[in-house]
N, C-alpha and C positions, 0 to 999 in steps of 0.2 A: 219814445219816452224813456225816462230813466229806468234802469233795471229794477224790477220789483222782487221782493222776497215772495215766497209762495203765499204767506199770510197776507201780505199787502195786496197781492193780486186778487185773492179771494175777497178781501174787504172792499176792493175797488169795484168789483162786479156784482157783489151780493145785493146792493140796494135795487139794481135794475132787475135782477133775477126774482127777488122777492116781490117787487111791484107787479111784474108780469104774471106771477103766480096768483097774486091777489086779484088781478083783473080777470082771472078765470082760466089760466093756462092749466092743461092736464099734466104738464111736465113737472116732476118733482124738482125743487131747487137743488137738491143734492146731486141729482143726475146732471142737471144743466151746468152746474159749476164744475163738476168732474169732466164733462165734455169740453168745457172751455179750457181747462188746464191741459187736457190731453191734446186738443187740437192746436193750441198755441204755444205750449211749453211754458205757460205762465207769463206771456208777453202780450200787452195791449198795443197793437199797432195802430198807426194813424188812420187806417181804413176801417177799424172797429169790427172786423169780421172775426168772430170768436168761435166759429164752427165750421170753417172750410166750405161755406156755401158758394158754389160756383155760379157764374153768370147764367148758365143754362139757356133756356129759351129767350131770356132777356126781357120778359114781360115786366114792365114797371108797375109799382103799386105805391101805397101810401108811405111805405117805409124804405123802399129802395127806388131811387130815381135814375138808375142806369149807370152809375159810376162803377168803375172796375179797376183792378190792378192785376197784372200778370206776375205770378210768382212760381217759384219751384215748389214741387210737392212730391210726396211719395204715394204710390198706389200699389196695392197688392194684386199681382197677376199670377194665378196658379200657386198661391201661397208664397210668392217671392216678391220682395219689395223692389219696385222699379221707380227710378227718379224720372219726373216729367215736369212739364210746364202747363199751367192752367190759368184761366182768367177767373178771378174771384170777385164777388160783389164787394163794394165799398159803401160804408154807411156814415151818416152824420153823427151817430152815437151808438153806444152798445145797446141802448134801449131799442133803437131802430133795427139793429141786427136781430135781437131776440124776437121782436114782433114779426119780422120777415120770416124768421125760422118757424114761428107759429103757423104762418100761412103754408109754408112748405110741409109742415107736419100734419096739416089738416086734410091731406088727401087720403083716399082709401088705403093706399099702400101702408100707412102708418096707424091704422086703426088699432092694432094690437099694442102699439106704443102708448096711445092715448088711453087705452082701457086698463093698462097695468095698474095693479093695486099697491105695489111696493117699489121702492127704488131699485132693488136688485132685479125684480122681474122686468121693470121698465128698461134697465140696461140691457138685459138679455133680448128684449123685443126690438130694441134699436138694432142689434146685430142681426137678429132673425129677419128683420124687414129690409136688410141691405143698406142701412144708412151709411155704413163704412165698409171698406174692403178688407180691413185688418181682421183676420180670423180670431184674434185675441181681444177684440174691441170691448166686449162686455166685461171680460175679466179685468181689463185695465180700468174701466170705469168703476167697478165695484171695489177694486183695490184702492183707488183714489178716494172714494167716498169713506171708506173705513180709515184710511191713513190720516185724513184731515178732519174726521168727525163731521162730515158735511150734512148729516141728517139733522143737525141742529137748525139748519136753515129751512128745513121742511116745516117745522113748527112755526117759524117766523113768517112763512109764506101763507099760512092759513088766513082766510078772509077775516078781516077785523071790522067791527062796527065803526061806522063813521062817527066823528065827533058830532054832538047834537047840533052845533051851529051850521053843519054842512051835510045834514042827513040826505038831502035831496040833490046834492051837487056832485058832479062828476070829478073823479080824481084825475089829475094830470101830472106827468113826470116833470120835475125841474132838473134841467140838464146843464152841466158846466164842464167844459173841456172833454166832451164826449161821454161823461159819466153821470149817472142819476144821483142827485144829492138826496132827494126825498120826493114824496108825492105832495102836491098842493091840491086845492079845490077851486074849481071854476064856478063862481057865483055871480050871476048877472053881468057877465062879461069881464069880471075881475078875478084874477088868480090870487088866492090867499095861501100863504105858506107858513109852516111852523118856524117861527123866527129864530129860536135858539139853534135848532138842528141845522138849518140851512145857513144862518148867519155865521155861526162859529165855524162851519165847514169852509166858509169863504174868508175866514180870518177876521171877522167883525167881533167887536166886544158887545155882547148883548146883555142888557140890564132890564130892570123892572121897577117902575115907580110906584106900583101898587094899583095902577089903573092902565098904564101904557107900557108897551115895549120900548126900550131905547136901543139904538144901534150906534155905536161909537159916540154915545152921549146925546144923540138926536131922538126926540120922541116921535114915534110913528103911530098912525091910526091903528088900533088894535081890536081884534075880536078874541075874547077869552073863551075857551071851550075845554072842559075837562083839564083844567090847570095848565093848558098850553096856550101861549099867546100866538095868534096868527096875524100876519101883517100882509099888506099888498106887496106883491113881488116887485112892482116898479118902484115902490117907496124904498125898499131895502136896496135895490139895485142902484138907485140914485145916490144913496149914502156911500156906496162902495164904488161909484163911478163905473158901473157896469151897464152894458146895453142889454135890452130885453127884446127877444123876437119870439113870434108865435108860429109854430109849424101847424098850419091849419089841417093838413092831411093826416099827420100822425097825432095831432092834438097834444102837443108837447111844448113846453116853454124852454127857451134857451137863454142862459145868462152868458154874455160874451164881453 
Protein backbone atom coordinates (compact mmCIF):
# COMPACT_ATOMS: atom_id res chain seq x y z
CA UNK A 1 0.00 0.00 0.00
CA UNK A 2 1.00 3.65 -0.21
CA UNK A 3 3.63 4.80 2.29
CA UNK A 4 2.02 6.09 5.46
CA UNK A 5 3.21 8.74 7.84
CA UNK A 6 3.57 7.48 11.38
CA UNK A 7 0.35 9.25 12.42
CA UNK A 8 -1.51 7.76 9.43
CA UNK A 9 -0.26 4.31 10.37
CA UNK A 10 -1.43 4.73 13.96
CA UNK A 11 -4.82 6.03 12.81
CA UNK A 12 -5.21 3.05 10.45
CA UNK A 13 -4.62 0.38 13.08
CA UNK A 14 -6.10 2.08 16.16
CA UNK A 15 -9.78 1.13 15.50
CA UNK A 16 -8.90 -2.57 15.42
CA UNK A 17 -6.68 -2.30 18.49
CA UNK A 18 -9.38 -0.46 20.44
CA UNK A 19 -12.10 -2.92 19.40
CA UNK A 20 -10.03 -5.93 20.47
CA UNK A 21 -9.38 -4.26 23.83
CA UNK A 22 -13.10 -3.57 24.26
CA UNK A 23 -13.76 -7.24 23.54
CA UNK A 24 -11.73 -8.07 26.64
CA UNK A 25 -8.08 -8.18 25.59
CA UNK A 26 -5.59 -7.79 28.48
CA UNK A 27 -3.11 -6.03 26.16
CA UNK A 28 -2.94 -2.26 26.51
CA UNK A 29 -3.68 -0.50 23.20
CA UNK A 30 -0.60 1.67 23.69
CA UNK A 31 1.62 -1.41 23.91
CA UNK A 32 -0.05 -3.12 20.98
CA UNK A 33 0.30 -0.05 18.73
CA UNK A 34 3.95 0.38 19.77
CA UNK A 35 4.58 -3.29 18.93
CA UNK A 36 3.05 -2.84 15.49
CA UNK A 37 5.21 0.20 14.79
CA UNK A 38 8.34 -1.60 15.95
CA UNK A 39 7.63 -4.87 14.15
CA UNK A 40 6.63 -3.32 10.80
CA UNK A 41 8.43 0.00 10.66
CA UNK A 42 5.03 1.64 10.19
CA UNK A 43 4.02 -0.30 7.07
CA UNK A 44 0.80 -2.30 6.63
CA UNK A 45 1.66 -5.10 4.22
CA UNK A 46 -0.92 -6.99 2.19
CA UNK A 47 -0.58 -10.01 4.49
CA UNK A 48 -1.64 -7.91 7.54
CA UNK A 49 0.85 -9.47 9.96
CA UNK A 50 1.70 -6.60 12.29
CA UNK A 51 3.61 -8.53 14.93
CA UNK A 52 5.97 -10.94 13.23
CA UNK A 53 3.93 -14.03 14.11
CA UNK A 54 5.47 -17.01 12.36
CA UNK A 55 3.68 -20.05 10.97
CA UNK A 56 5.00 -22.14 13.85
CA UNK A 57 3.14 -25.42 14.31
CA UNK A 58 0.70 -24.39 11.58
CA UNK A 59 -2.46 -25.11 13.59
CA UNK A 60 -5.33 -23.24 11.94
CA UNK A 61 -7.96 -21.35 13.89
CA UNK A 62 -10.86 -18.94 13.39
CA UNK A 63 -8.52 -16.07 12.53
CA UNK A 64 -5.70 -17.76 10.61
CA UNK A 65 -6.51 -20.25 7.86
CA UNK A 66 -3.02 -21.42 6.93
CA UNK A 67 -1.89 -18.66 4.55
CA UNK A 68 1.77 -17.65 4.80
CA UNK A 69 4.52 -15.55 3.23
CA UNK A 70 8.29 -16.09 3.43
CA UNK A 71 10.17 -12.92 4.27
CA UNK A 72 13.59 -11.83 5.42
CA UNK A 73 13.88 -10.92 9.08
CA UNK A 74 16.38 -10.24 11.84
CA UNK A 75 16.92 -12.39 14.91
CA UNK A 76 19.25 -11.70 17.82
CA UNK A 77 21.69 -14.53 18.59
CA UNK A 78 24.11 -13.90 21.46
CA UNK A 79 23.09 -10.22 21.34
CA UNK A 80 24.10 -10.03 17.68
CA UNK A 81 21.62 -9.30 14.87
CA UNK A 82 21.53 -12.06 12.27
CA UNK A 83 19.58 -11.87 8.99
CA UNK A 84 17.45 -14.92 8.19
CA UNK A 85 14.36 -16.10 6.29
CA UNK A 86 11.14 -17.14 8.01
CA UNK A 87 7.56 -18.09 7.12
CA UNK A 88 5.07 -15.63 8.56
CA UNK A 89 1.31 -15.97 8.91
CA UNK A 90 -0.87 -14.00 6.50
CA UNK A 91 -4.30 -12.67 7.50
CA UNK A 92 -7.50 -11.41 5.88
CA UNK A 93 -7.36 -8.24 7.99
CA UNK A 94 -5.45 -6.62 10.81
CA UNK A 95 -8.36 -7.55 13.11
CA UNK A 96 -7.70 -11.22 12.31
CA UNK A 97 -4.03 -10.71 13.13
CA UNK A 98 -4.73 -9.16 16.52
CA UNK A 99 -7.25 -11.87 17.42
CA UNK A 100 -4.76 -14.58 16.44
CA UNK A 101 -2.15 -12.81 18.56
CA UNK A 102 -4.64 -13.00 21.46
CA UNK A 103 -4.66 -16.78 21.15
CA UNK A 104 -0.87 -16.81 21.00
CA UNK A 105 -0.63 -14.68 24.15
CA UNK A 106 -3.18 -16.80 25.99
CA UNK A 107 -0.65 -19.51 26.87
CA UNK A 108 0.95 -19.89 30.29
CA UNK A 109 4.21 -18.49 28.94
CA UNK A 110 2.65 -15.03 28.75
CA UNK A 111 0.71 -14.96 32.02
CA UNK A 112 2.95 -12.13 33.30
CA UNK A 113 2.15 -10.11 30.18
CA UNK A 114 -1.59 -10.55 30.70
CA UNK A 115 -1.32 -9.69 34.41
CA UNK A 116 0.66 -6.46 33.93
CA UNK A 117 -1.08 -3.39 35.36
CA UNK A 118 0.65 -0.64 33.37
CA UNK A 119 1.82 -0.28 29.78
CA UNK A 120 5.45 0.03 30.92
CA UNK A 121 5.34 -3.16 32.99
CA UNK A 122 3.56 -4.97 30.18
CA UNK A 123 6.32 -3.97 27.75
CA UNK A 124 8.88 -5.31 30.21
CA UNK A 125 6.96 -8.56 30.64
CA UNK A 126 6.87 -9.07 26.88
CA UNK A 127 10.67 -9.04 26.89
CA UNK A 128 10.94 -11.13 30.08
CA UNK A 129 8.64 -13.76 28.56
CA UNK A 130 10.80 -14.08 25.47
CA UNK A 131 8.31 -12.61 22.98
CA UNK A 132 11.19 -11.09 21.01
CA UNK A 133 14.92 -11.80 20.83
CA UNK A 134 15.90 -8.11 20.78
CA UNK A 135 17.49 -7.35 24.20
CA UNK A 136 16.27 -3.74 23.95
CA UNK A 137 12.68 -4.71 23.02
CA UNK A 138 10.99 -3.32 26.14
CA UNK A 139 12.92 -0.05 26.05
CA UNK A 140 11.99 0.45 22.40
CA UNK A 141 8.28 -0.15 23.12
CA UNK A 142 8.28 2.29 26.03
CA UNK A 143 10.10 4.90 23.95
CA UNK A 144 7.50 4.61 21.17
CA UNK A 145 4.61 4.84 23.65
CA UNK A 146 6.01 8.10 25.03
CA UNK A 147 7.11 9.53 21.67
CA UNK A 148 3.65 9.23 20.11
CA UNK A 149 1.52 9.67 23.23
CA UNK A 150 -0.01 6.23 22.73
CA UNK A 151 -1.53 6.00 26.21
CA UNK A 152 -4.40 8.11 24.90
CA UNK A 153 -5.64 4.96 23.18
CA UNK A 154 -5.74 3.07 26.48
CA UNK A 155 -8.62 5.25 27.64
CA UNK A 156 -10.42 4.81 24.33
CA UNK A 157 -10.06 1.06 24.73
CA UNK A 158 -11.97 0.93 28.01
CA UNK A 159 -15.19 -1.04 27.70
CA UNK A 160 -18.10 1.23 26.82
CA UNK A 161 -21.78 0.78 27.47
CA UNK A 162 -23.62 -0.48 24.41
CA UNK A 163 -26.27 1.83 22.97
CA UNK A 164 -29.72 1.05 24.43
CA UNK A 165 -31.04 -0.28 21.11
CA UNK A 166 -28.33 -2.98 21.07
CA UNK A 167 -27.80 -3.79 24.75
CA UNK A 168 -28.14 -7.54 24.28
CA UNK A 169 -26.47 -7.77 20.88
CA UNK A 170 -22.94 -8.80 19.99
CA UNK A 171 -20.51 -6.27 18.55
CA UNK A 172 -18.90 -7.22 15.25
CA UNK A 173 -16.04 -5.53 13.37
CA UNK A 174 -16.79 -3.90 10.03
CA UNK A 175 -13.75 -4.40 7.80
CA UNK A 176 -12.78 -2.70 4.54
CA UNK A 177 -9.48 -3.20 2.72
CA UNK A 178 -8.09 -5.08 5.70
CA UNK A 179 -8.82 -2.34 8.23
CA UNK A 180 -11.55 -2.01 10.87
CA UNK A 181 -13.81 0.97 10.21
CA UNK A 182 -15.85 0.58 13.41
CA UNK A 183 -17.92 -1.91 15.33
CA UNK A 184 -21.48 -2.78 14.38
CA UNK A 185 -24.14 -4.81 16.19
CA UNK A 186 -25.59 -8.14 15.14
CA UNK A 187 -29.33 -8.17 15.86
CA UNK A 188 -31.60 -10.98 14.70
CA UNK A 189 -29.24 -11.88 11.88
CA UNK A 190 -28.82 -8.29 10.67
CA UNK A 191 -25.73 -6.12 11.26
CA UNK A 192 -26.50 -2.51 12.15
CA UNK A 193 -23.70 0.04 11.78
CA UNK A 194 -23.14 3.67 12.81
CA UNK A 195 -24.04 5.34 9.53
CA UNK A 196 -22.01 8.53 9.72
CA UNK A 197 -18.80 7.01 11.01
CA UNK A 198 -18.70 4.17 8.51
CA UNK A 199 -20.43 5.93 5.62
CA UNK A 200 -18.11 8.93 5.64
CA UNK A 201 -15.06 6.68 5.98
CA UNK A 202 -16.21 5.07 2.71
CA UNK A 203 -16.73 8.41 0.99
CA UNK A 204 -20.52 8.61 1.29
CA UNK A 205 -22.41 11.82 1.99
CA UNK A 206 -24.45 11.09 5.10
CA UNK A 207 -27.49 13.21 6.00
CA UNK A 208 -30.47 13.21 8.35
CA UNK A 209 -34.10 13.93 7.52
CA UNK A 210 -35.19 14.15 11.14
CA UNK A 211 -36.28 10.51 11.19
CA UNK A 212 -34.07 8.70 8.68
CA UNK A 213 -30.41 8.55 7.70
CA UNK A 214 -29.65 9.41 4.09
CA UNK A 215 -26.62 8.12 2.18
CA UNK A 216 -25.86 10.01 -1.03
CA UNK A 217 -29.43 11.28 -0.89
CA UNK A 218 -31.12 7.89 -0.43
CA UNK A 219 -33.16 7.31 2.72
CA UNK A 220 -32.23 4.18 4.65
CA UNK A 221 -34.09 2.26 7.33
CA UNK A 222 -32.76 3.69 10.58
CA UNK A 223 -32.51 2.86 14.26
CA UNK A 224 -31.72 5.93 16.36
CA UNK A 225 -29.92 5.34 19.65
CA UNK A 226 -28.12 7.94 21.76
CA UNK A 227 -28.18 10.46 18.92
CA UNK A 228 -26.49 8.03 16.53
CA UNK A 229 -28.27 6.73 13.46
CA UNK A 230 -27.66 3.04 12.75
CA UNK A 231 -28.44 1.48 9.38
CA UNK A 232 -28.29 -2.04 7.98
CA UNK A 233 -24.84 -2.72 6.59
CA UNK A 234 -26.23 -4.21 3.38
CA UNK A 235 -28.38 -1.12 2.75
CA UNK A 236 -25.40 1.21 2.96
CA UNK A 237 -23.26 -1.17 0.90
CA UNK A 238 -25.88 -1.24 -1.85
CA UNK A 239 -25.83 2.55 -2.09
CA UNK A 240 -22.05 2.47 -2.43
CA UNK A 241 -22.01 -0.53 -4.81
CA UNK A 242 -20.02 -2.60 -2.34
CA UNK A 243 -20.30 -6.30 -1.65
CA UNK A 244 -20.90 -7.67 1.82
CA UNK A 245 -19.56 -10.97 3.17
CA UNK A 246 -19.76 -12.61 6.58
CA UNK A 247 -16.81 -14.39 8.15
CA UNK A 248 -18.68 -16.89 10.29
CA UNK A 249 -15.57 -18.12 12.13
CA UNK A 250 -14.18 -14.73 13.11
CA UNK A 251 -17.68 -13.20 13.30
CA UNK A 252 -16.74 -10.19 11.19
CA UNK A 253 -18.31 -8.32 8.28
CA UNK A 254 -16.30 -7.50 5.15
CA UNK A 255 -17.21 -4.68 2.77
CA UNK A 256 -15.58 -5.34 -0.60
